[in-house]
N, C-alpha and C positions, 0 to 999 in steps of 0.2 A: 789806563785801566781796561781790562778785557771786557767786552760786552758779549753776553750769551745770545744764543739764537732766539730765545723768547723775547729778550729785550729788543733785538733787531726787528723782530716781527711786529712788536708794539709800535716801534718808531716808524716802521714802513707803512703801517695800516692807513694813516690819514692820506698820504699821497696816492696810495693804491685805491682807497675808497673814492677819491676825487675823480679818478680816471676810468675805473671799471664799474660795470653794472654790479649791483649788490650780490647777485647770484654767482659772480665770478671772483669776488674779492678773496675768499679763502683759497681758491685754486691758484690765484696769482701769487698770494703770499707763500703757498706751498712751493710753487715753482721757484720763487726767489730764494727760499731756503735751500733747494737743490742747487741753485746757481752758486750759492755760497760754498757748498761742499765741493762742487766742481772747480770753482776758483781756487780753493785751498789745495785741491789735488794737482791742479795745473801749475800753480805759481808758488807753492811751497808753504812750509809751516808758519812763516811769518804773515801769511795772507789768509786771515780767518774769514774774510768776507769780501764780496765784490766791492771795489772802491765806490764811494758815494757818487763821484762824477760819472762813472760807467753806469751805475744804476740809474742816475738821472737821464743819461742818454737813452738807455733801453726803454725807460718808462715814457719818455717824450715820443720816441718813434713808434712805440706800440699803440699809442693813442687810444687806449681802452680796449684793444682787441687782444684777447687771450692767445689766439693763434699767432699773431704777430709777436706777442711777448715771448712765446716759446722759441720762435725762430730767431729773434733778436738776442735772446739770452744765450742761445747756442753760439751764435756768431760772436757775441761779446767774449765768451769764454775762450773761443778758438783764437780770436785776434780782435781785440776791442777797437783797434784803430779805424777799421772801416765803419764801425758803428759810430765812433766819434765824429768822423768826417760827415756822415749823413746827418747826425744830430746837429752839428754846427751849421750845416747848410739849411736845415729847417729853422734853426734859431735866426740865422741871417735873413731868411725869407720873411719871417714874422716881423723882424725889425724894419724891413724895407716897405712894409705895408703902410 
């Protein structure tokens, strides 16, 4: 079943609220909406939204910083593999603690 942009926004709100300051939550959600549109434009009509794993990587690396979120979102749309490698490295580092 297709999920609309408002439903995606509602689903994304809790993890965004956990990571970003209250005054940045709406801006972060707006940016993620734009990322969905960019993803669709770059990867075709079957790709209505950024995949959940890519979104997880971007949010992990942004670490609550809106500027980092912007840069990571752009990088993920261009080529998500670099973002994936960086996110995996961060996850590995956390496990090794």
